[in-house]
Backbone as a ProteinNet text record, in pm:
[ID]
protein_1_A
[PRIMARY]
MSEKHIYKIVFINREQVYEVYAKSVYQGDMYGFVIVEDFVFGEKSTIVVDPGEEKLRTEFEGVKRSFIPMHEIVRIDQVERRGMAKIISDKSAATSVGNVSSLYVPGKK
[TERTIARY]
81.4	1.9	87.5	64	142.9	89.5	177.4	140.8	147.7	56	57.2	116.8	225	290.9	252.2	239.7	221.5	325.1	391.2	493.3	451	481.5	457	599.3	612.5	738.9	730	807.8	806.8	937.3	928.3	1051.1	1029.3	1136	1136.5	1159.3	1069.5	1075.4	1049.4	1146.4	1128.7	1056.3	1108	1052.1	922.7	884.6	761.2	786.6	715.2	725.3	614.8	656	560.6	542.2	417.8	394.5	306.4	364.9	298.5	300.4	217.9	203.5	228.5	305	333.6	351.8	340.7	354.2	487.8	580.5	718.9	821.1	912.3	1025.1	1150.5	1251.4	1381.3	1497	1619.7	1738.9	1769.6	1786.1	1813	1965.9	1996.3	2135.6	2191.4	2109.7	2162.8	2193.1	2323.6	2372.5	2310.6	2266.8	2219.6	2064.9	1992.3	1856.3	1772.7	1653	1555.2	1448.8	1403.2	1304.8	1171.4	1076.2	938.5	847.6	768.7	684.9	544.1	449.5	310.7	250.8	239.8	179	38	-8.4	-136.9	-219.8	-325.9	-404	-546.1	-633.4	-773.5	-850.3	-965.9	-1052.5	-1103.7	-1098.5	-1150.6	-1302	-1367.6	-1511.4	-1572.2	-1484.7	-1536.9	-1598.8	-1700.3	-1773	-1686.4	-1613.4	-1527.6	-1387.6	-1342.2	-1209.4	-1120	-1003	-905.7	-819.9	-818.6	-740.2	-592.2	-540.4	-391.7	-360.4	-444.5	-415.1	-449.5	-539.1	-577.6	-455.2	-394.5	-272.2	-157.7	-140.4	-37.9	-72.8	-201.1	-245.5	-218.8	-241.2	-219.9	-66.3	16.6	160.9	218.3	169.3	236.9	157.3	55.3	-24.1	72.9	72.2	152.2	301.8	330.9	468.7	474.6	564.1	580.9	674.5	785.7	889	945.4	955.4	1012.4	1141.9	1248.8	1380.5	1392.6	1403.2	1412.1	1546.5	1621	1754.9	1747.5	1838	1840.4	1843.1	1919.1	1932.8	1806.9	1706.4	1580.3	1473	1509.3	1407.4	1423.6	1306.1	1301.2	1274.4	1179.2	1140	1064.9	1083.2	1002.4	953.3	823.6	753.5	673.7	680.2	586.5	460.2	348.1	220	120.4	20.5	-84	-185.7	-212.9	-307.7	-271.9	-320.2	-293.4	-355.7	-289.6	-339.2	-364.4	-374.5	-399.5	-265.3	-244.8	-124.7	-140.3	-26.7	-41.9	91.1	74.3	192.9	184.9	294.1	300.6	396.1	336.7	422.1	481.7	480.1	535.9	686.9	747	890.7	976.3	938	1013.2	1008.4	896.9	892.3	973.1	976.2	1054.7	1204.7	1252.7	1398.1	1448.4	1369.1	1412.8	1292.6	1292.1	1184.4	1243.2	1204.3	1266.4	1405.8	1493.9	1639.3	1700.5	1630.4	1685.4	1669.4	1782.1	1781.1	1813.6	1746	1763.2	1892.8	1955.4	2071.7	2032.4	1901	1854.2	1827.8	1890.7	1866.8	1818.6	1691.3	1635.2	1713.1	1740.7	1805.3	1952.6	2010.4	2161.4	2214.3	2326.8	2389.5	2524.1
-121.5	-1.5	124.3	213.6	340.2	440.3	509.1	619.7	749.9	834.7	968.7	1067.4	1133.3	1221.2	1366.6	1445.9	1585.2	1648.9	1753.4	1821.5	1970.2	2010.3	2150	2216.7	2318.6	2386.8	2532.4	2570.6	2705.6	2767	2879.1	2946.9	3098	3168.4	3316.2	3365.2	3463.4	3525.8	3668	3755.5	3898.7	3946.5	3932.3	3975.2	3908.3	3806.2	3735.8	3584.4	3526.7	3386.6	3316	3225.6	3151.3	3012.2	2966.8	2826.9	2766.3	2675.7	2609.9	2458.2	2396	2248.7	2194.6	2081.7	2027.2	1876.1	1809	1664.3	1615.6	1703.7	1655.3	1763.8	1726.6	1809.7	1729	1778	1712	1803.9	1758	1835.7	1803	1901.4	1878.4	1889.1	1893.1	1901.1	2034.1	2139.6	2280.1	2293.8	2299	2305.3	2421.3	2398.1	2506.3	2529	2451.7	2477.1	2349	2371.1	2267	2283.7	2173.9	2185	2145.1	2222.5	2197.8	2185.6	2072.9	2048.1	2010.5	2025.2	1982.8	2051.1	2184.3	2261.9	2212.3	2212.2	2171.4	2287	2324.6	2431.9	2381.6	2453.3	2412.9	2422.5	2360.9	2362.5	2498.6	2541.8	2674.8	2684.9	2565.1	2570.3	2591.3	2596.1	2614.9	2753	2765.9	2890.8	2988.9	2943.1	3035.6	3037.4	3149.1	3165	3246.8	3188.9	3252.1	3344.6	3473.8	3562.3	3541.1	3493.9	3463.3	3341.4	3237.1	3120.3	3151.3	3241.2	3276.3	3357	3439.1	3510.8	3416	3314.1	3212.4	3134.5	3095.7	3021.8	3095.1	3228.7	3311.7	3329	3342.1	3358.2	3233.2	3114.3	2993.7	2920.4	2994.9	2943.7	2930.1	2813.6	2789.2	2751.9	2747.7	2709.2	2559	2503.5	2364.3	2313.7	2388.8	2358.3	2483.4	2488.9	2609.1	2573	2650.2	2631.9	2728.1	2681.1	2762.9	2748.2	2860.9	2856	2783.7	2696.4	2616.8	2710.9	2821.9	2908.3	2984	2983.8	3054.7	2955.1	2832.3	2734	2723.9	2734.9	2732.7	2586.8	2522.8	2386.8	2316	2182.4	2101.4	1982.4	1967.9	1860.7	1770.9	1637	1550.3	1546.6	1577.3	1590.8	1485.8	1454	1361	1429.9	1557.5	1620.9	1773.3	1833.7	1969.8	2061.8	2169.4	2276.3	2395.8	2509.4	2636.7	2693.8	2708	2784.1	2931.5	2993	3129.1	3203.9	3338.3	3426.6	3510.8	3511	3590.6	3703.8	3826.3	3943.3	4017.9	3966.8	4033.8	4040.9	4153.5	4162.2	4102.1	4100.1	4038.5	3888.2	3829.1	3684.4	3645.9	3739.6	3704.5	3706.9	3798.1	3814.1	3710.7	3672.4	3572.3	3479.3	3358.6	3265.9	3164.7	3171.6	3084.4	3121.5	3018.1	3044.4	3046	3057.8	3060.7	3200	3256.8	3399	3385.3	3477.8	3490.4	3562.6	3528.3	3601.9	3721.3	3730.1	3837.3	3963.5	4073.7	4191.6	4297.5	4341.1	4433.4	4568.7	4618.9	4746	4742	4628	4618.7	4548.8	4599.5	4536.8	4485
-1.1	-1.2	-1.2	-92	-94.9	-5.4	70	157.6	86.1	113.8	63	172.4	137.3	233.4	199.5	302.3	286.3	386.1	333	406.6	430.4	552.4	586.6	578.8	495.3	481.1	529.3	630	683.2	640.6	566.8	520.1	523.2	513.2	509.6	373.7	327.7	200.4	213.7	199.7	198.8	319.7	432.3	564	601.6	534.4	572.8	591.9	685.1	706.7	627.7	540.6	459.2	522.3	532.3	571.7	464	386.5	280.6	287.4	215.7	215.9	75.3	74	-58.3	-49.4	-161.5	-168.6	-182.1	-233.8	-260.2	-219.5	-141.2	-94	-102	-165.3	-167.3	-209	-181.2	-222.6	-362.2	-450.1	-585.6	-624.5	-744.2	-793.7	-767.4	-758.6	-740.1	-587.1	-563.2	-422.1	-342.1	-223	-138.8	-152.4	-230.8	-246.4	-221.6	-166	-145	-246.1	-309.1	-416.5	-353.3	-381.2	-335.2	-458.2	-465.4	-579.7	-528.1	-620	-594	-467.9	-475.7	-362.1	-339.3	-216.7	-175.9	-111.3	-171.7	-114.8	-95.4	-21.2	-1.9	-134.4	-133.2	-252.1	-284.7	-407	-448.8	-430.8	-429.1	-424.4	-289.8	-186.2	-52.9	-35.8	52.9	72.1	151.1	251.1	330.8	267.3	220.6	154	249.7	282.8	364.9	266.7	294.8	204.1	199.3	315.7	318.8	233.3	239.1	153.4	6.4	-18.5	-152.6	-214.5	-136.2	-182.2	-222	-133.6	-161.6	-286.7	-293.7	-420.6	-542.5	-541.8	-656.5	-682.1	-580.9	-595.5	-652.8	-616.5	-656.2	-772.4	-827.9	-943.1	-1059.8	-1122.8	-1243.1	-1207.8	-1079	-1046.2	-1037.3	-1119.6	-1126.3	-1011.7	-986.7	-895.4	-833.2	-707.7	-637.1	-573.8	-592.7	-535.3	-423.8	-300.1	-183	-121.3	-97.3	-38.9	101.4	125.5	249.7	372.1	363	480.6	511.9	422.6	451.7	502.6	501.4	558	711.1	774.1	915.6	955.7	888.4	932.9	814.8	814	722.9	807.4	808.2	882.6	789.8	814.8	745.4	831.3	772.3	854.2	796.5	872.4	823	740.4	763.4	677	662.1	562.7	527.2	636.3	665.9	750	655.8	720.8	641.9	606	472.1	426.7	462	509.2	548.3	531.6	539.4	542.6	664.5	740.3	863	827.6	827.8	783.4	897.9	1018.8	1134.9	1113.2	1104.5	1079	1189.9	1316.8	1416.1	1400.4	1355.7	1328.4	1206.8	1110.2	984.9	1008.9	1087.2	1107.8	1210.5	1300	1397.4	1432.8	1378.2	1411.1	1509.1	1628.8	1732.4	1746.7	1735.7	1743.2	1606.7	1498.7	1366.7	1313.3	1271.2	1215.4	1067.7	989	851.9	812.6	707.4	659.3	575.4	535.2	454.8	545.2	515.2	594.4	493.7	502.5	411.4	407.1	288.3	272.9	278.3	308	321.4	194.5	152.4	35.4	65.9
[MASK]
+++++++++++++++++++++++++++++++++++++++++++++++++++++++++++++++++++++++++++++++++++++++++++++++++++++++++++++

């Protein structure tokens, strides 16, 4: 019997913490990047629509494969079922999530 895996990926992208769900996560041939494929979002036909998840759905619409830098990933969990995909735009959460700090500093070159 084949198991269906769903992964929760939490990563930092431009001062925001993204929490997305996908069916496939792996390290590819491009050193320093984690590949995320087959994003999972809620059904479009539901009556209640979460604007945060809808924004993520729009942002990743048409994306076949996403390459996320390893140093921006906070956590990857294998979960039993999908939760709500969301974006946390709190600057303090984005620059320091738990004990993990981002190397991205806005405005610095």
